[in-house]
VEXGUDO-264424 format. One line per field, with one value per residue (C-alpha): residue number from 1; x negated, y negated, z negated. Coordinates in nm, 3 decimals, padded with zeros to 5 digits. Layout:
BEGIN
seq	[NUM  ...] $
east	[X  ...] $
north	[Y  ...] $
up	[Z  ...] $
//
This chain:
BEGIN
seq	[1  2  3  4  5  6  7  8  9  10  11  12  13  14  15  16  17  18  19  20  21  22  23  24  25  26  27  28  29  30  31  32  33  34  35  36  37  38  39  40  41  42  43  44  45  46  47  48  49  50  51  52  53  54  55  56  57  58  59  60  61  62  63  64  65  66  67  68  69  70  71  72  73  74  75  76  77  78  79  80  81  82  83  84  85  86  87  88  89  90  91  92  93  94  95  96  97  98  99  100  101  102  103  104  105  106  107  108  109  110  111  112  113  114  115  116  117  118  119  120  121  122  123  124  125  126  127  128  129  130  131  132  133  134  135  136  137  138  139  140  141  142  143  144  145  146  147  148  149  150  151  152  153  154  155  156  157  158  159  160  161  162  163  164  165  166  167  168  169  170  171  172  173  174  175  176  177  178  179  180  181  182  183  184  185  186  187  188  189  190  191  192  193  194  195  196  197  198  199  200  201  202  203  204  205  206  207  208  209  210  211  212  213  214  215  216  217  218  219  220  221  222  223  224  225  226  227  228  229  230  231  232  233  234  235  236  237  238  239  240  241  242  243  244  245  246  247  248  249  250  251  252  253  254  255] $
east	[18.784  18.606  18.276  18.075  18.212  18.140  17.777  17.735  17.867  17.661  17.346  17.405  17.459  17.149  16.927  17.024  16.842  16.510  16.348  16.559  16.390  16.507  16.551  16.479  16.127  15.835  15.469  15.271  15.007  14.660  14.458  14.124  13.969  13.899  14.257  14.374  14.155  14.281  14.643  14.606  14.524  14.829  15.109  15.228  15.342  15.641  15.775  16.012  16.172  16.196  16.324  16.609  16.691  16.701  16.954  17.173  17.122  17.222  17.536  17.638  17.554  17.770  18.061  18.029  18.127  18.505  18.515  18.582  18.911  19.154  19.080  18.722  18.419  18.047  17.912  17.556  17.495  17.219  17.081  17.314  17.259  17.293  17.201  17.501  17.839  18.161  18.411  18.774  18.702  18.814  18.543  18.287  18.217  17.956  17.646  17.300  16.981  16.745  16.365  16.147  15.801  15.514  15.268  14.965  14.967  14.769  15.075  15.361  15.572  15.881  15.904  16.222  16.270  16.646  16.764  16.913  17.206  17.330  17.321  17.497  17.794  17.583  17.747  17.425  17.172  16.820  16.737  16.365  16.298  15.946  15.870  15.589  15.563  15.622  15.252  15.109  15.027  15.236  15.583  15.922  15.977  16.056  16.198  15.961  16.147  16.421  16.442  16.758  16.808  17.030  16.918  16.962  16.733  16.479  16.492  16.467  16.165  16.004  16.053  15.948  15.634  15.528  15.650  15.347  15.326  15.112  14.917  15.217  15.583  15.891  16.137  16.507  16.643  16.807  17.182  17.207  17.574  17.653  17.399  17.480  17.459  17.116  16.962  17.100  16.837  16.886  16.530  16.310  15.969  15.646  15.379  15.026  14.852  14.574  14.386  14.227  13.960  14.080  14.175  14.543  14.627  14.677  15.033  15.174  15.489  15.803  15.971  15.822  16.059  15.936  15.579  15.684  15.841  15.520  15.309  15.554  15.538  15.158  15.137  15.379  15.213  15.261  15.153  14.861  14.748  14.882  14.977  14.712  14.454  14.571  14.533  14.177  14.103  14.231  14.063  13.718  13.790  13.694  13.665  13.709  14.044  14.186  14.063  14.354  14.595  14.434  14.258  14.481  14.332  14.436  14.767  15.066  15.139  15.399  15.743] $
north	[-04.353  -04.042  -03.900  -04.086  -04.420  -04.317  -04.241  -04.572  -04.763  -04.553  -04.623  -04.998  -04.974  -04.765  -04.990  -05.269  -05.087  -05.216  -05.425  -05.282  -05.186  -04.868  -04.916  -04.554  -04.554  -04.789  -04.697  -04.899  -05.134  -04.976  -05.112  -05.094  -05.024  -04.656  -04.599  -04.772  -04.545  -04.235  -04.348  -04.413  -04.043  -03.907  -04.162  -03.968  -03.691  -03.912  -03.842  -03.556  -03.770  -04.076  -03.867  -03.720  -04.061  -04.212  -03.946  -04.044  -04.415  -04.384  -04.188  -04.449  -04.736  -04.590  -04.543  -04.904  -05.013  -04.980  -04.912  -04.538  -04.363  -04.329  -04.031  -03.995  -04.020  -03.965  -03.677  -03.566  -03.200  -03.027  -02.795  -02.780  -02.944  -03.232  -03.432  -03.668  -03.573  -03.770  -03.543  -03.562  -03.603  -03.331  -03.115  -03.187  -03.388  -03.664  -03.636  -03.778  -03.581  -03.799  -03.776  -03.991  -04.093  -04.219  -04.386  -04.365  -03.988  -03.816  -03.765  -04.003  -03.783  -03.628  -03.253  -03.171  -02.797  -02.759  -02.542  -02.683  -02.444  -02.657  -02.977  -02.907  -03.133  -03.448  -03.502  -03.548  -03.830  -03.814  -04.106  -04.156  -04.388  -04.526  -04.637  -04.769  -04.889  -05.265  -05.333  -05.059  -04.814  -04.955  -05.090  -04.961  -04.780  -05.021  -04.934  -05.062  -04.957  -04.725  -04.519  -04.342  -04.105  -03.815  -03.498  -03.283  -03.509  -03.495  -03.115  -03.082  -03.310  -03.115  -02.779  -02.903  -03.054  -02.756  -02.455  -02.355  -01.975  -01.784  -02.039  -02.157  -02.059  -02.203  -01.940  -02.006  -01.848  -01.506  -01.463  -01.444  -01.540  -01.212  -01.279  -01.455  -01.836  -01.865  -01.618  -01.768  -01.907  -02.246  -02.357  -02.295  -02.144  -02.203  -01.942  -02.002  -01.737  -01.594  -01.399  -01.699  -01.941  -02.204  -02.522  -02.608  -02.952  -03.204  -03.274  -03.601  -03.784  -03.580  -03.880  -04.194  -04.399  -04.226  -04.308  -04.672  -04.660  -04.517  -04.792  -05.060  -04.931  -04.915  -05.268  -05.410  -05.676  -05.565  -05.809  -05.965  -05.707  -05.442  -05.103  -04.944  -05.170  -05.057  -04.696  -04.769  -04.947  -04.656  -04.397  -04.541  -04.658  -05.014  -05.184  -05.531  -05.428  -05.256  -05.520  -05.750  -05.484  -05.446  -05.776  -05.955  -06.290  -06.252  -06.405  -06.170  -05.995  -06.157  -05.996] $
up	[-04.352  -04.220  -04.341  -04.075  -04.196  -04.555  -04.471  -04.288  -04.591  -04.832  -04.627  -04.648  -05.024  -05.110  -04.900  -05.140  -05.420  -05.292  -05.564  -05.849  -06.177  -06.352  -06.726  -06.817  -06.962  -07.007  -06.978  -07.232  -07.097  -07.133  -07.423  -07.245  -06.908  -06.964  -07.073  -06.754  -06.541  -06.723  -06.693  -06.319  -06.274  -06.456  -06.407  -06.100  -06.338  -06.416  -06.066  -06.167  -06.438  -06.214  -05.922  -06.124  -06.266  -05.917  -05.815  -06.110  -06.045  -05.679  -05.772  -06.031  -05.797  -05.520  -05.761  -05.875  -05.525  -05.500  -05.128  -05.117  -05.031  -05.319  -05.541  -05.416  -05.642  -05.593  -05.803  -05.861  -05.780  -05.971  -05.848  -05.548  -05.208  -05.141  -05.451  -05.425  -05.277  -05.228  -05.402  -05.295  -04.923  -04.683  -04.531  -04.410  -04.724  -04.688  -04.902  -04.971  -05.035  -05.238  -05.227  -05.454  -05.335  -05.551  -05.309  -05.540  -05.499  -05.227  -05.006  -04.930  -04.699  -04.857  -04.917  -04.729  -04.683  -04.634  -04.348  -04.028  -04.072  -04.364  -04.162  -03.833  -03.904  -03.950  -04.289  -04.489  -04.502  -04.643  -04.875  -04.940  -05.236  -05.280  -05.639  -05.858  -06.219  -06.246  -06.302  -06.077  -06.360  -06.647  -06.711  -06.592  -06.259  -05.975  -05.632  -05.364  -05.050  -04.925  -04.605  -04.477  -04.183  -04.073  -04.249  -03.937  -03.736  -04.016  -04.024  -03.645  -03.633  -03.917  -03.746  -03.402  -03.551  -03.762  -03.563  -03.357  -03.341  -03.399  -03.604  -03.802  -03.803  -03.971  -04.092  -04.152  -04.472  -04.455  -04.501  -04.881  -04.914  -05.095  -05.367  -05.691  -05.670  -05.834  -05.586  -05.264  -05.025  -04.861  -04.793  -04.491  -04.545  -04.358  -04.302  -04.184  -03.973  -04.190  -03.923  -03.752  -03.869  -03.626  -03.804  -03.784  -03.663  -03.943  -04.037  -03.907  -04.007  -03.934  -03.780  -03.620  -03.832  -04.148  -04.046  -04.004  -04.351  -04.493  -04.339  -04.450  -04.807  -04.808  -04.663  -04.918  -05.135  -05.495  -05.766  -05.576  -05.322  -05.084  -05.228  -05.006  -05.171  -05.513  -05.401  -05.294  -05.622  -05.829  -05.610  -05.666  -06.025  -05.931  -06.270  -06.124  -05.981  -06.289  -06.532  -06.438  -06.566  -06.907  -06.987  -07.244  -07.141  -06.778  -06.662  -06.659  -06.327  -06.107  -06.089] $
//
């Protein structure tokens, strides 16, 4: 089994995580409407915790599948790139870079800043995991959908889309291999041209397939309405919409 076969199998496995609930924390159901409105504005702050947990969960889930070459095991790398790596394989070792998305936030696109120079061997996949609490703003984190693509293609699309000198340029990191590990640079940086008042074109999805994933996630029916509808409800603090989440006399949300 070479690294390409490993990545194909790993892709199939992580896509199966759709619909899984993560038993890591539980947000208590709001006691009243105002508490629900307040919670809807801050629940996104759980993203760093959930994101790190998803990285661990994916690593454990991959290791639970006994399909890898003998002596090989998936390890989580923190803070190294990529997040999950199949240790024991000869170079180039296959890996997964995991990005967690919380669709109730203002932006759904993943923040992927890794340099193309790290990805030339096509040995890394980007895994984008969309999640929400079980009951929109309360309950345990639940995986809504999963998107996987080659990291190099993702990076190329990102740079092609955003690199428009002189208005905006994407800079590859300098050679910092002689620095200590914590000071080495691996991320690209973007710089906007400050001397012009001309509006820069709005950012679009880095990949057409990622845009399709975004729309699929937003159109997913969650409890009794599409996620996009929940976003609209929360954005305008529509009391009739949030009441179903906090009214103890209302029927429990569907799983």
